Structures are given as C-alpha cells and as structure tokens.
C-alpha positions as CSV (number, residue, x, y, z in Angstrom):
1,M,89.8,90.6,107.2
2,D,93.1,90.2,109.6
3,P,95.7,91.6,107.0
4,E,97.9,88.8,108.2
5,S,96.0,86.0,106.9
6,G,96.7,84.7,103.5
7,M,94.5,87.7,101.7
8,G,97.1,90.0,103.4
9,E,100.2,88.1,102.0
10,R,98.6,88.3,98.7
11,V,98.2,92.1,99.0
12,R,101.8,92.5,100.1
13,H,102.8,90.7,97.1
14,I,100.6,92.7,94.9
15,I,102.0,95.7,96.4
16,L,105.6,94.6,95.7
17,Q,105.0,94.3,92.6
18,H,102.9,96.8,91.2
19,G,103.0,99.7,93.9
20,R,106.7,100.5,92.9
21,L,107.5,101.6,96.4
22,P,111.5,102.8,97.4
23,T,110.4,101.0,100.9
24,D,110.5,97.0,101.3
25,I,106.9,96.6,102.0
26,Q,107.3,93.5,104.4
27,A,109.1,96.0,106.5
28,L,105.5,98.6,106.6
29,E,102.9,98.1,109.7
30,D,99.4,97.0,107.9
31,H,98.2,100.4,108.9
32,A,101.2,102.5,107.3
33,D,100.5,104.8,104.5
34,L,101.9,103.5,101.3
35,Y,101.6,107.0,99.9
36,Q,103.3,108.1,102.7
37,A,106.0,105.4,101.9
38,G,106.2,106.2,98.3
39,M,103.7,104.8,96.3
40,T,102.2,107.5,93.6
41,S,98.9,107.7,92.3
42,H,99.9,106.2,88.9
43,A,101.4,103.2,90.6
44,S,97.6,103.3,92.5
45,V,96.1,102.8,89.7
46,N,98.5,99.8,88.6
47,L,97.9,98.5,92.0
48,M,94.2,98.7,91.3
49,L,94.3,96.6,87.9
50,A,96.4,94.0,89.4
51,L,94.3,93.5,92.6
52,E,91.3,93.2,90.2
53,A,92.8,90.6,88.3
54,E,94.2,88.5,91.2
55,F,90.9,88.5,93.1
56,D,88.6,88.2,90.1
57,I,87.0,91.6,91.0
58,E,85.9,94.9,89.9
59,F,86.1,98.2,92.3
60,P,83.4,100.2,92.3
61,D,83.4,104.3,91.6
62,A,82.8,104.7,95.3
63,M,85.9,102.6,95.8
64,L,88.1,104.8,93.7
65,K,89.5,106.7,96.3
66,R,93.2,107.1,98.0
67,S,91.5,106.1,101.4
68,V,90.8,102.8,100.1
69,F,94.5,101.8,98.7
70,Q,96.4,103.7,101.5
71,S,97.3,100.9,103.3
72,V,97.6,96.8,103.3
73,A,95.0,96.5,105.6
74,S,92.5,99.2,104.3
75,I,93.0,97.3,101.1
76,T,92.5,94.2,102.5
77,D,89.4,95.4,104.1
78,A,88.2,96.8,100.9
79,L,88.7,93.5,99.2
80,E,87.1,91.4,102.1
81,R,83.8,93.7,101.6
82,L,83.7,93.3,97.7
83,Q,84.1,89.3,98.1
84,V,81.2,89.7,100.6
85,S,78.9,91.6,98.4
86,A,79.4,89.4,95.3
87,A,78.4,86.1,97.3
C-alpha cells in the first residue's frame, strides 16, 4: 500500500503520538529508519499496541520483529497484509 495514502497518514499520526521520536515524523521519508531517528524498543512496543488498537488487528508472533516497525512504509505494508489476510 502507498504510504502516502490515508493509512500512511494514520500510521504517521500514531508514530507521532507513541514513537517518542526526537525528530519530526513529517520530515522523515517513508523508508527512513525510525530506530535511527531515535525510536527505542520500548517505544516500538507502545507503537505496536497503538497500531493494533487503531486498526483493530493483532500482529502475529512472526511479525514481531524490528524490520516490521522500522519505517512508515514497512508498517503500512504489514498493516495491509494483515487486513488482506483478515478479509
């Protein structure tokens, strides 16, 4: 899914609220590494929980890895895959 879509903007908003980034999320590219931008492991757990609540999904154990939460693009892609598999 295109990170510039409505879902991508929703993801950015959730990152803004829960990612605890010292950098403005709107200034980052879709494929920018959120961990290099300052997101901690603890913040990524909070982000995951917020994404699950917002999109009414649950990340399976196989998706609980750093690469899934590494960028706006990777998060958006994971959400799209979860929504397709739930349909």
